[in-house]
N, C-alpha and C positions, 0 to 999 in steps of 0.2 A: 295342413294347418287349419283349413276350413272345417275338416272333420272334427278336430279337437275342439274348436270353438263351438261347433254345433252340440257336441257332447256336453260341454260345460254349460251351454245355454239350456239344454234339456234338464240337466241336473238342477240348475237354479230354478227352473220353472216348476219342478216338483217340490223342492225343498223350501223355497221362498214363501209360498202361501202358509205352509205349516209353521214356519218361524214367525210370520206376522200374526197368525192367529194366537199362537202361544204367548207372544210378547204382549199382544193386546189384552188377552185374558189376565195375564199377570198385572198389567197396568191397571185394569179395572178393579182388581181385587184390593189394590192399595190406595185408591183414591177415595177420600171421604165424600159423602153425599153433600151436594151444594146446599148452602143455607144453614148448616149446622157447624158449631165449633169443632175443631179437630179433636179435642179431648173427649167429647161426648158423642161423637159421630159413630154410627155403625158402618162397618165396611162390608161391602159385598164380597162374599167368599165363594169359592168354587165348590164348597162342600155342601152336602145335603143334610147338614146337622139339624136344622130346625124345620125341615120339610115334614109336613103332615102326611103320614103314610098309614094306610089301613093295616092294622096288626093282623097277622095270620091267626086264625083260631088256634088256641092251645090244645094240644092233645088231651083227651079225656083223662088219661092216667095222670098227667101233670096237674090238672085241675083237682082231681080226687086227692092226690098226694098232698097238695097245698092245703086243701080243706081239712083233711084228717090231721095234718100236723098242727094246724091252727086249733082244731078241736082238742088236741092233746094238751094244749096249754090250759084248757078249762076243765077237761074231764080226765078220768083215769084211763090208762091204756086199755083196760078190758073193754070199756064201752066203745072206744075208737076201733079196736080190733073187730068187735062185733059188727060195727058199721062197715068196716072194710069187707068183711065176709058177706054181708047183705048186698053191698054194691057189686061185688064180683058175681054173686048168684043172679042178681038182676040183669047185669050186663056181662055175659060170658067173655066178650072181647077183652075185658080187663084182666082176665085170669093170667095171661102171660106176664102182666106187670105186678101181680099180687105179691110175689116174693120180694121184689125190690122195694115196693111201698111198705110192706111189713118190716123189712130190714131198716128202712129209714125211720119208721115209727119206733123201733127198738132203740135206735141210736138217740132219738129225741127223748125217749123215756128215760134213758140214762142221764141225759143232761138235766132233766127236770127232777127226777126222783132218786138218782144214784143207782149204781148197778144192782145192789141187792134187792132193793124195793122194786125196781123195774122188772127184774126177773120174775117176781111173784105174779105179775100180770100176764105172763106168757100163756098163749092159747095155741092150739093146733090149727091156726089160720095160715094158709099158704105154707104148709109144711112147718118147719121150725124157723122160719125167716125172722120173726120178731126176736126170738131168743138169740139167733145168730147176730142180729144187729146189736143187741144188748151186750153180748160177749165182745164183739169187735170194738164197740165204743169203750167198754170197760178196759180193754187191753190197749186202747189207743191206736188201733189199726186203722 
């Protein structure tokens, strides 16, 4: 009998602190801060929703893609494709992303100009990826 009591005591010694910590955390998250009315009070939450965290630097290909897509809204696709080609020539590490960027530009060109007009801007930049993006977007793929 003493062996069973010891086992139960050990189990409680391990489980009880965990239960107390969890119940205390849950209690703190639902108590409004003192001095503020309950309706307008902010509650402490266990989430990191509003915590300021340094953003990881975005990959160069994502920055380039976003910049070129923005330029496409102001310029014709031929100018933007030439810019893509220059960027890839200046930074060869972007070459492996050239096809996906050109394809995205083709899709965006269809959204802006329609499939027929977008296709007229096709250039042999990154193989035929721009044209491929145009066709995919036009077909709804």
